[in-house]
matplotlib code that plots the C-alpha trace (Angstrom):
import matplotlib.pyplot as plt

x = [0.3, 1.7, -0.6, -1.0, -2.8, -4.4, -8.2, -10.0, -11.5, -14.4, -13.5, -14.9, -12.5, -12.1, -15.3, -15.1, -17.9, -17.2, -14.5, -11.8, -8.6, -5.9, -3.5, -1.5, -1.1, 0.0, 2.8, 3.9, 3.9, 5.6, 8.4, 8.2, 8.6, 11.3, 13.1, 13.0, 14.0, 17.2, 18.3, 18.2, 14.7, 13.6, 10.3, 8.6, 9.2, 7.0, 3.2, 1.0, -2.4, -5.5, -8.7, -10.2, -9.7, -10.2, -6.6, -5.1, -5.5, -4.1, -1.1, -0.4, -0.2, 1.6, 4.2, 4.2, 4.8, 7.8, 9.4, 8.4, 7.9, 7.3, 5.3, 2.3, -0.3, -3.8, -7.0, -7.2, -10.2, -8.3, -5.2, -6.7, -8.4]
y = [0.1, 3.6, 6.4, 9.3, 12.1, 13.4, 13.7, 10.5, 11.1, 9.0, 8.3, 6.3, 4.4, 1.1, -0.3, -0.5, 1.6, 4.6, 3.6, 5.5, 6.8, 9.1, 10.5, 11.1, 7.5, 7.1, 9.1, 7.8, 4.0, 5.0, 6.4, 3.6, 0.8, 2.8, 2.6, -0.9, -1.1, 1.0, -0.9, -4.1, -5.3, -7.0, -5.4, -9.0, -9.8, -6.7, -6.7, -3.5, -4.2, -2.0, -2.1, 0.0, -0.6, 2.8, 3.2, -0.1, 1.6, 4.8, 3.1, 1.3, 4.2, 6.0, 3.2, 3.1, 6.6, 6.6, 3.5, 1.1, -2.5, -6.0, -5.0, -7.2, -4.1, -5.8, -5.2, -7.4, -9.2, -10.5, -11.0, -13.5, -15.8]
z = [-0.2, -1.1, 1.2, -1.3, -1.1, -4.9, -6.0, -7.5, -10.9, -12.7, -16.3, -18.8, -21.2, -23.0, -22.9, -19.0, -18.1, -15.6, -12.9, -11.2, -11.5, -9.6, -11.8, -8.3, -7.3, -11.2, -10.7, -7.6, -8.6, -11.8, -10.3, -7.9, -10.5, -12.2, -9.2, -8.5, -12.4, -11.5, -8.8, -10.9, -10.5, -13.7, -15.0, -15.4, -11.8, -10.7, -10.3, -10.1, -8.4, -7.8, -7.1, -10.2, -13.5, -14.4, -12.3, -14.1, -17.2, -16.1, -14.4, -17.7, -20.2, -17.7, -17.7, -21.4, -21.8, -19.6, -21.5, -19.2, -20.2, -19.4, -15.5, -15.1, -13.8, -13.2, -10.8, -7.7, -9.6, -12.5, -10.2, -8.3, -11.2]

ax = plt.figure().add_subplot(projection="3d")
ax.plot(x, y, z, "-o")
ax.set_aspect("equal")
plt.show()
């Protein structure tokens, strides 16, 4: 868990209906993932779990925009299957 202040936004996208995302949290998560990779952790060894599908989409897009690949970003429900 990463406690972060920031406001949630209700978003609609990619046929997921309405969901929630917090772009401040996305930035913090991407910086943490980048730091882990910088320290030698392989992207394929990192999983980012979130409760909202909108947040999953936002984090995934932010990771790709920063050139970070091979990181699993999933909702808790999808990860448990």
